[in-house]
N, C-alpha and C positions, 0 to 999 in steps of 0.2 A: 456550443458545448459550455456546462458550467465550468465554475472553478474547480471542482472536485477532478471532474474528468481532463482538465488541464494538468491538474497535480500529477495524475496517474501517467499523463503522457511525457510530463517533465521528467518523472522517475523514468520512463522508459528511456527517454534519451540520454539520461546521466548514466542510466546503466549500460546503455550501448556503447558510450564513448568510453566508459571505464572497462568494459569487456571487449573493446575492440581487439580483433586478432583472435578471439576465442569463437569458435563455431558456435558454441553453445548460445553466446551472447545474443547472436541474432534470432535464435529460436526462442529465447526468454521474450525479447522485444516483441515477436511475434504473437506468441501466446497470450502477452498482457494486453497487446493491443487488440487482439480478438475478444478476450474476455472484457475489456472496457465498458462497453454499452450495457453487459449485465449487471457488471459491479455498479455503476452509475444508477440502475433503475433500483439495486437492491439497497443501496444509500437512500435514494430519494422515497423508498417505501418504508424506511425505518427497519429494515431487517439486519442491517449490518453498520457499523459506525468505524471510525479509526480508534484504534485503541493507544494506550501511552507507550506502547511498546514498536509501534512502525506496522502494525498488521491490522487486518480486519478484524472485528469482533463482533460476534454473532450476539443481536439483540432479541431477535425473534426467531421461532423455528425457521430454518431456511428452505424448508421442503426438499424439492429435488437439487436444490443450488449449493448444498454442503460441499461436494466435491470441486465446484467452482472455486469457492471460498478457500478450501484448503490448498488449491493448486496456485492461486493467487499469493496466499502467504508464503508457500514453498518457494515460490520465484523470488518474492521479497527476501527470504532467507538467504537465499543464494547470493543476490545482489550485495545485501549487506555484508556478507561475508567477504566477497571480492572488494569491496569498499573498504572495509576493516583491514584488511591484508595490505592493501596499498597504503592505507594511511598509519598503519602500525598501531593498531586500537582494536576493540573488540566488537562483533556484530551486534552484540547488545547496545553499545553506546550509539553506533550508527542507526539503529531502530529507534532508539530514544530522541535522537537528533532528528531524524526523520519525521518522527510522531509530532515533534514542536513545529516544524515546519508546515506540516498538512493541516496541523491545528489552527495555526496562524492564519493561513490562506483559504480554510473550508469558508464555505457559502453559509450564510444565515440559514438556521434549520438544521443542518447537519449535525449528526451525533459523533461526539468526540469523548475520549476518556480524558479525565484531566491526571496530574501528576498523583493524586491520591487513589486514584482508581474508580472515582465516580464518573458515571456516563452523564453528561450533559448535552443539551441541544443549544448550539451556537446561536 
């Protein structure tokens, strides 16, 4: 598994730990884990990248994968909101912090959005 896949799993584990006790926490973990191979494939094909807000950004028409991308981003919104509540901050700040972590650890060739909103290939 490449670093991008590992990053998503790390996010899953962090979400699960933070959401322990909430029934929907396990649901999110399961859904994200099931989507992981498709997300990794979309990243490898240059269809999506990681934007500077902590979400998947569409770079090319995703075809029939639009719902998958939206579902991933919705689960990330839920996770960021839960983390923000625990840390007494905003989901937007959590997302931006997460985006920086993802960008830092992304594999060479991965598409990431810099702080100015430009898409660059690492």
